[in-house]
N, C-alpha and C positions, 0 to 999 in steps of 0.2 A: 635334568629338571629336578631331580632329588637335592642336587647340590644348591641350587638357586633356591629351593624352598626352605632348605635348613638354614641358610644365609638369611633369608627373609624373617624366619621366625626368631634368629638371633638379633636381627635388627629391630624387630618389632619389641622384644624384651627388653633391650636397651633403651628403646625409646619410651616406652610405658613405664620404666623403673622396675620392672620385675628382674633385670639383671644389673649388676653392677659393671662397669667397664672391664674389670679384670676378668669377671665371668665370661662376657662376650668375647674378650680377647682369647682366653683359653679355647672356648669352643671354635673360633675362627682358627686358631693354629692347629687344632685337631682335624678341621676339615681340609686344611692346606695339606696336611701331611698325607691323608687319603688321596687327595688330587694329585700329588706327587708321586705316590705309590703306584696310580693308574697309568700316569704318565711315563715312569720308568718301566713299568710292565709291557706296555704297548709298544715302546720303543725297542725293548728287548724281543719281543715277539715279533716285530715288523707288522704290527696292525692290532688284531683283535685280542682280547683277553681270552684265556682258556677257562673252561667252565669251573675250574678249582679256583682261580685267580677271580672270577665274577663272584663266586660264593665268599671269598674273603672280602672283597670290596663291600659286598652287600651286609656282611657281619660287622664291618667297621663304621658303615654308615648307620647301621641299627644302634651301634654303641653310641655314636655321635648323637643320634637323636634322643636316646634315652638322657644323655648328659644335658642335652639344651632343655629337655622336660624338667629334669632335676634343678638345674641352675634357675629356671623361670619360676619354680615352686618352692624354693626353700625360703629361709626367713631373711636372706640377704637381699636388701632393696637399695635403689639409688633414686635420687629425685628425678622425676621423668624429664626428658629432654624438652626444653622449651621451644615451641614453634615461633620463630621470629618472622614470619610471614603475616601473622596477623595484626 
């Protein structure tokens, strides 16, 4: 759920113009790195993450969340994406 929420925050920032496409790509790459890390650790463990690995993943997710906030609230802006359905 947290991963989906952070991806939605990035998409909303890009749509509203609060984030540039480069900023959004950077946050998405960081999220993909965490996802790959979780996948690799689960494969190595044969399923669940250890408590230490869970703490590490949570730390990385917190770091990504702060980055999304900073990217959305810095002075870099882009033109908001146009809604072509209207």
